[in-house]
C-alpha positions, 0 to 999 in steps of 0.5 A: 581383055575386054577393056584392053581390046575396047581401048586399044582397038587392036586387030586380033587374028588368033587367040589361043587360050589352051588349059586356062580353066575358063569354065562357063563364066570365063567363056561368057566374059571372053565372048564379050571381048571377042565381039570387039574382034571382027578380024579374028580368024582362029580361036583355040579354047581347048581344055578349059573346063566349060560345058554346054553353057560355054558352047552356047556363048560361043554359038551366039557369037558364031551366029552373030555378024560380029566375027564373020572371018572366023575359020578355025575353032578348036574346043577339044577336051572340054565338057561338051555334051549333046546340047553343045554339039547341037549348038555347034551343028546349028552354027555350022549349018548357018548360011555364013559359016560354010568356011568354019572348021572345028 
């Protein structure tokens, strides 16, 4: 995905990867690709078997200025624990994330 996005420079608005068993390492690789998608509005990563580590990668992306247009994040039914919830809470309280719903 990273090389395709870098090469084609498509304008990705919605990405739904539901039940793909990405795990933490898959989320890490995906986030690298999504950094090339400043127009991303919707990200669905439900049931992908990632935990707090995966959420921290998502959080890093949310705290950056690389995808400021993201307004919908769905990460239901993963292995998110207390630390992942803290990361998401911090992202939601960050100044440029007032329009993000998860």
